[in-house]
C-alpha positions as CSV (number, residue, x, y, z in Angstrom):
1,M,22.1,11.6,130.1
2,R,25.6,12.6,129.1
3,T,27.5,14.9,131.4
4,L,31.1,16.1,131.6
5,Y,31.6,13.9,134.7
6,T,31.2,10.7,132.6
7,D,31.5,11.6,128.9
8,K,35.0,11.9,127.6
9,K,34.0,14.1,124.6
10,L,32.1,16.6,126.7
11,W,35.0,16.7,129.2
12,A,37.4,17.5,126.4
13,Q,35.2,20.3,125.1
14,S,34.9,21.7,128.7
15,W,38.7,21.7,129.1
16,K,39.1,23.5,125.8
17,A,36.7,26.2,126.9
18,R,38.5,26.4,130.3
19,T,41.8,26.9,128.5
20,E,40.4,29.8,126.4
21,K,39.1,31.4,129.6
22,K,42.4,31.0,131.3
23,R,44.2,32.8,128.4
24,N,42.1,35.9,129.1
25,I,42.3,36.3,132.8
26,Q,45.1,37.8,135.0
27,S,47.9,35.5,135.9
28,C,51.2,35.8,137.8
29,S,54.0,37.3,135.7
30,R,56.3,34.5,137.1
31,C,54.4,31.4,138.0
32,L,51.1,29.8,136.7
33,Y,48.7,31.0,139.4
34,D,45.8,33.2,138.2
35,V,42.9,35.2,139.7
36,D,41.0,31.9,140.3
37,T,43.6,30.9,142.9
38,P,42.3,31.2,146.5
39,H,43.6,34.3,148.4
40,I,45.8,35.5,145.5
41,S,46.9,39.1,145.1
42,F,49.3,40.8,142.7
43,N,51.9,43.5,143.2
44,D,52.6,46.4,140.8
45,E,54.9,44.2,138.7
46,G,52.2,41.5,138.4
47,L,54.0,39.1,140.8
48,C,51.6,37.1,142.9
49,N,51.8,36.8,146.7
50,Y,52.7,33.1,146.5
51,C,55.8,34.0,144.5
52,E,56.6,36.7,147.1
53,K,56.3,34.1,149.9
54,D,58.5,31.7,147.9
55,D,61.1,34.4,147.7
56,E,61.0,34.8,151.5
57,M,61.4,31.0,151.9
58,R,64.3,30.9,149.5
59,A,66.0,33.6,151.5
60,Q,65.6,31.5,154.6
61,F,66.6,28.3,152.8
62,P,68.9,29.4,150.0
63,G,70.5,26.1,149.1
64,G,74.0,26.1,147.6
65,K,77.0,26.0,149.8
66,K,75.3,27.7,152.7
67,G,72.3,25.4,152.6
68,E,74.5,22.3,152.5
69,E,76.5,23.6,155.5
70,E,73.3,24.0,157.5
71,F,72.2,20.5,156.5
72,V,75.5,18.9,157.5
73,K,75.2,20.5,160.9
74,I,71.8,18.8,161.2
75,V,73.2,15.5,160.1
76,D,75.9,15.8,162.8
77,E,73.2,16.4,165.4
78,I,71.2,13.4,164.1
79,K,74.3,11.1,164.4
80,I,74.9,12.3,168.0
81,A,71.2,11.8,168.9
82,G,71.4,8.3,167.4
83,K,74.4,7.0,169.4
84,G,73.6,3.8,171.1
85,K,70.5,3.2,169.0
86,K,69.9,1.0,166.0
87,Y,68.7,3.9,163.8
88,D,69.5,7.6,163.4
89,V,66.6,8.8,161.4
90,I,63.2,7.8,159.9
91,V,62.5,8.3,156.2
92,G,58.9,8.2,155.1
93,V,58.7,6.2,151.8
94,S,55.9,6.0,149.2
95,G,57.7,4.7,146.1
96,G,57.7,8.2,144.7
97,A,60.7,10.1,143.4
98,D,61.2,12.5,146.4
99,S,61.1,9.8,149.1
100,T,63.3,7.5,147.1
101,Y,65.8,10.3,146.8
102,M,65.6,10.9,150.6
103,L,66.9,7.3,151.0
104,H,69.8,8.1,148.7
105,L,70.7,11.2,150.6
106,G,70.5,9.4,153.9
107,K,73.0,6.8,152.7
108,K,75.2,9.5,151.1
109,Y,75.5,11.3,154.5
110,G,76.2,8.2,156.4
111,L,72.9,7.9,158.3
112,R,71.4,4.7,159.6
113,M,67.8,4.9,158.3
114,L,64.5,3.2,159.1
115,A,62.1,3.5,156.2
116,V,58.5,3.9,157.3
117,H,55.5,3.4,155.0
118,F,51.8,4.1,155.6
119,D,49.8,1.6,153.5
120,N,46.3,2.9,152.8
121,T,45.8,-0.2,150.6
122,W,45.6,1.8,147.4
123,N,49.2,1.6,146.3
124,T,50.1,0.8,142.7
125,T,52.3,-2.2,141.9
126,I,55.0,0.2,140.6
127,A,55.2,2.1,143.9
128,Q,55.5,-1.1,145.9
129,Q,58.3,-2.4,143.6
130,N,60.1,1.0,143.8
131,I,60.1,0.8,147.6
132,K,61.4,-2.9,147.5
133,N,64.1,-2.2,145.0
134,A,65.5,0.9,146.8
135,L,65.5,-0.7,150.3
136,E,67.2,-3.9,149.1
137,K,69.9,-2.1,147.3
138,L,70.5,0.3,150.2
139,D,70.1,-2.4,152.9
140,V,67.5,-0.4,154.8
141,D,64.9,-1.8,157.2
142,L,61.2,-1.1,156.6
143,W,58.4,-0.6,159.1
144,T,54.9,-0.5,157.6
145,Y,51.6,0.4,159.1
146,V,48.6,-1.0,157.2
147,V,45.1,0.4,157.8
148,N,42.0,-1.7,157.6
149,A,41.0,-1.5,153.9
150,Q,37.2,-1.4,154.6
151,E,37.6,1.2,157.2
152,Y,39.7,3.4,155.0
153,D,37.4,3.0,152.1
154,D,34.6,4.3,154.4
155,I,36.7,7.4,155.2
156,Y,37.1,8.0,151.4
157,R,33.3,7.6,150.9
158,A,32.8,10.1,153.8
159,F,35.0,12.7,152.2
160,L,33.4,12.3,148.8
161,K,30.0,12.8,150.4
162,S,31.3,15.9,152.3
163,G,31.6,18.0,149.1
164,T,35.1,19.2,150.0
165,P,38.2,19.0,147.8
166,D,40.2,17.4,150.6
167,L,39.8,13.7,149.6
168,E,43.5,12.8,150.2
169,V,43.8,14.7,153.5
170,P,43.3,11.5,155.5
171,T,46.4,9.9,153.8
172,D,48.6,12.9,154.5
173,I,47.5,13.1,158.2
174,A,47.8,9.4,158.7
175,L,51.4,9.4,157.2
176,A,52.4,12.2,159.6
177,A,50.9,10.1,162.5
178,V,52.6,6.9,161.4
179,L,56.0,8.6,161.2
180,G,55.5,9.8,164.7
181,M,54.4,6.4,165.9
182,A,57.5,4.8,164.5
183,A,59.7,7.5,166.0
184,E,58.2,6.9,169.4
185,K,58.3,3.1,169.1
186,F,62.0,2.9,168.1
187,G,63.2,5.9,170.1
188,I,64.2,7.9,167.1
189,Q,64.3,11.7,167.4
190,Y,64.6,12.7,163.7
191,I,62.3,12.3,160.7
192,F,63.2,13.1,157.1
193,E,60.3,14.3,155.0
194,G,60.7,14.5,151.2
195,H,58.7,17.7,150.6
196,S,60.3,20.5,148.6
197,F,58.6,23.9,148.1
198,K,61.2,24.5,145.5
199,T,59.8,21.8,143.2
200,E,56.3,21.3,144.5
201,G,55.2,24.9,145.0
202,I,53.0,26.3,147.7
203,A,49.5,24.8,147.9
204,P,46.7,27.4,148.7
205,V,44.7,26.5,151.8
206,G,41.6,26.9,149.6
207,W,42.8,23.9,147.6
208,I,44.2,21.8,150.5
209,Y,43.4,22.0,154.2
210,M,44.2,19.3,156.7
211,D,43.9,18.5,160.4
212,A,42.7,15.7,162.5
213,K,39.6,17.4,163.9
214,Y,38.5,18.0,160.3
215,I,38.8,14.3,159.6
216,D,36.8,13.5,162.7
217,S,34.1,16.0,161.8
218,V,33.6,14.7,158.2
219,H,33.6,11.1,159.4
220,D,31.1,11.9,162.2
221,Q,28.7,13.2,159.6
222,F,29.2,10.8,156.7
223,G,31.2,7.8,157.9
224,E,29.6,4.4,158.8
225,K,32.4,2.3,160.2
226,P,34.3,3.1,163.4
227,M,37.9,4.5,162.9
228,K,39.7,1.7,164.8
229,T,42.9,1.4,162.8
230,F,43.1,4.8,161.3
231,P,46.0,6.7,162.9
232,N,44.6,10.2,163.3
233,F,47.0,13.0,164.3
234,R,45.0,14.8,167.0
235,F,46.2,17.9,168.8
236,M,47.3,16.2,172.1
237,R,49.3,13.6,170.2
238,Q,51.0,16.5,168.3
239,L,51.8,18.2,171.6
240,K,53.2,15.0,173.2
241,W,55.5,14.3,170.3
242,M,56.7,17.9,170.1
243,L,57.2,18.6,173.8
244,F,57.9,15.3,175.4
245,N,59.4,13.0,172.7
246,R,61.1,16.0,171.0
247,I,60.6,14.4,167.6
248,K,62.2,16.7,165.0
249,K,61.1,16.9,161.4
250,V,63.7,17.8,158.8
251,R,63.1,18.5,155.1
252,P,66.5,18.0,153.5
253,L,65.4,19.4,150.1
254,W,64.7,22.7,151.7
255,Y,68.4,23.0,152.4
256,L,70.0,21.3,149.4
257,D,69.9,22.1,145.7
258,Y,67.5,19.7,144.1
259,N,66.9,19.2,140.4
260,K,63.9,16.9,139.9
261,D,64.9,15.5,136.5
262,E,68.5,14.8,137.7
263,A,67.1,13.1,140.8
264,K,64.8,10.9,138.8
265,A,67.6,9.9,136.5
266,L,69.9,9.0,139.4
267,I,67.4,6.9,141.3
268,T,66.4,5.1,138.0
269,K,70.0,4.2,137.4
270,E,71.0,3.3,141.0
271,Y,67.8,1.7,142.3
272,D,65.8,0.6,139.3
273,W,63.2,3.1,140.1
274,Q,60.2,3.4,137.7
275,W,58.2,6.5,136.7
276,Y,54.5,6.2,137.3
277,G,53.3,8.9,135.0
278,G,53.0,12.1,137.1
279,H,53.6,13.8,140.4
280,H,51.8,11.9,143.3
281,L,50.4,9.3,140.9
282,E,52.1,6.4,142.7
283,N,48.9,5.7,144.5
284,R,45.7,4.8,142.7
285,M,43.4,7.0,144.8
286,T,45.8,9.9,144.6
287,A,45.9,9.5,140.8
288,F,42.1,9.6,140.7
289,Y,42.1,12.6,143.0
290,H,44.5,14.7,140.9
291,T,43.4,13.7,137.4
292,Y,39.6,13.3,137.8
293,Y,38.1,14.5,141.1
294,L,39.7,17.9,141.6
295,P,39.6,19.2,138.0
296,R,36.1,18.0,137.2
297,K,34.3,18.9,140.5
298,F,36.3,21.9,141.7
299,D,38.1,23.1,138.6
300,I,41.4,22.7,140.5
301,D,44.5,21.6,138.5
302,M,47.1,20.6,141.0
303,R,49.8,20.4,138.3
304,A,50.0,24.2,138.6
305,L,51.7,23.7,142.0
306,G,54.5,21.5,140.8
307,Y,55.1,23.3,137.5
308,G,55.0,26.6,139.4
309,G,57.6,25.4,141.8
310,L,59.8,24.2,138.9
311,I,59.4,27.6,137.1
312,R,60.4,29.5,140.3
313,S,63.4,27.2,140.6
314,G,64.5,27.7,137.0
315,Q,63.9,24.1,136.1
316,M,61.0,24.8,133.7
317,D,60.2,27.7,131.4
318,R,56.9,29.5,132.1
319,E,55.7,29.0,128.5
320,E,56.3,25.2,128.8
321,G,54.3,25.2,132.0
322,V,51.4,27.1,130.4
323,Q,51.4,24.6,127.5
324,L,51.4,21.6,129.8
325,L,48.4,23.0,131.8
326,E,46.5,23.5,128.6
327,T,46.5,19.7,128.0
328,E,43.7,18.0,130.0
329,P,44.8,15.8,132.9
330,N,45.4,12.3,131.8
331,I,42.9,10.2,133.6
332,D,43.2,6.5,133.6
333,Y,39.6,5.3,133.3
334,E,40.6,1.9,134.7
335,I,41.3,3.7,138.0
336,Y,38.0,5.4,137.7
337,D,36.3,2.1,137.4
338,V,38.3,0.7,140.3
339,V,37.4,3.6,142.6
340,L,33.6,3.3,141.9
341,K,33.6,-0.5,142.3
342,R,35.7,-0.6,145.4
343,L,33.8,2.2,147.1
344,G,30.5,0.7,146.1
345,F,29.1,3.5,144.0
346,S,27.1,3.1,140.8
347,E,27.9,5.5,138.1
348,S,24.7,7.4,138.7
349,E,25.3,7.6,142.5
350,F,28.8,8.9,141.9
351,E,27.5,11.5,139.4
352,K,25.2,12.8,142.1
353,I,28.2,13.2,144.4
354,M,30.0,15.1,141.7
355,Q,27.0,17.4,141.4
356,T,26.5,18.1,145.1
357,P,27.2,21.7,146.3
358,K,30.9,22.5,146.8
359,K,32.1,22.9,150.4
360,T,35.3,23.6,152.1
361,Y,36.9,22.9,155.5
362,R,35.1,25.9,156.9
363,D,31.9,23.9,156.7
364,Y,33.3,21.5,159.3
365,K,34.9,21.5,162.7
366,T,38.7,22.0,162.5
367,Y,41.7,23.1,164.6
368,K,42.3,26.2,162.4
369,K,41.2,28.8,165.0
370,L,43.3,27.0,167.6
371,F,46.3,27.0,165.4
372,E,45.9,30.7,164.7
373,R,45.7,31.5,168.5
374,L,48.9,29.4,169.1
375,R,50.8,31.1,166.3
376,P,53.7,32.4,168.5
377,F,54.0,28.9,170.1
378,Y,54.2,27.2,166.7
379,Y,56.8,29.7,165.5
380,L,59.1,28.5,168.3
381,M,58.3,24.9,167.4
382,A,59.2,25.5,163.7
383,K,62.4,27.2,164.7
384,M,63.3,24.1,166.7
385,N,62.4,21.8,163.7
386,L,59.6,20.3,165.8
387,I,57.0,21.1,163.1
388,P,57.6,21.8,159.4
389,W,57.9,25.5,158.5
390,S,55.2,25.0,156.0
391,F,52.8,24.1,158.8
392,Y,53.6,27.4,160.6
393,I,53.3,29.5,157.4
394,K,50.0,28.0,156.2
395,Y,48.0,26.8,159.1
396,T,48.7,29.4,161.8
397,S,48.2,32.5,159.6
398,K,44.9,34.3,159.3
399,D,45.6,35.3,155.7
400,N,45.3,31.6,154.7
401,L,48.2,31.7,152.2
């Protein structure tokens, strides 16, 4: 039986119908979010609450001369904290544009960097080569944590069976844990993270939710192999690194002006960086997650995040963003085949997974209520750069923005 989960023609027809629907529903007057976006509201001018939150964050992190001055102060603090040590700062690397640009910034501001990579064994060859090229040219050391492949594949299978859209949450959580592990191991107090709300947008909690207890809960119900090598980021570990190790997380692109196209041109020229076809597509599972799993099972098009961020930043016209979203996500069917083969699903078994009832993090045990109760505490931690501001804004708020 042909279905939109496996038939290219049916999927194209479905996306065309989706596009027609989207043209006739209320959407934000500035960005690309519409009434189908979780927890959205609009003011009298038609501006969505995500854009209003973006305005607040830009007031706090304005960029320009003021933003650079603030960042330089942080750089000076990092150099003082690094005296007598081999490294000043950790930079998480994935082979993507943002993390590669972080390495460039670190060298520009005279910091001694340790690159840290979490290898979930699904990297593309392009991503691996991008990491190698940049580190060789910049003479930066690399510390890599590799998870057991069979164990990690079991975690992926568990999340697919869970019915939630959070397939890539284990990777994000593990990366955060590995950065902290490296900081503790090498006695480094500062971590650079490459996220930029100005170019990546603000992800609704209804599209992405992550915490360690959530991973444990899903794995307890659907996993089959013990999580022996998976570096989960549980609550007590978070407290230890915040309160005792005082590991600070800094997002330079929140302070500095950052033009995505200019950054990609620079790292291509300076470090032989290669483009892999789309935001977050440097990892095969992440590419599958963005271009196949989310849009087909949950009707979530994550491109709206990045395009929306670029529109708010003045790096893309809204009309261009609308036109880009009307083209169906470009799925590489070779990756689809790799995912099914490696995870041990037949096509019919996987189609059943795609047809199971949709669930969210609310159907599993999480730290969300705990984070909400500790909101004043996390505010202080964010002020001290001991957690990212985005964590405080999204995970401790009851409005789930």
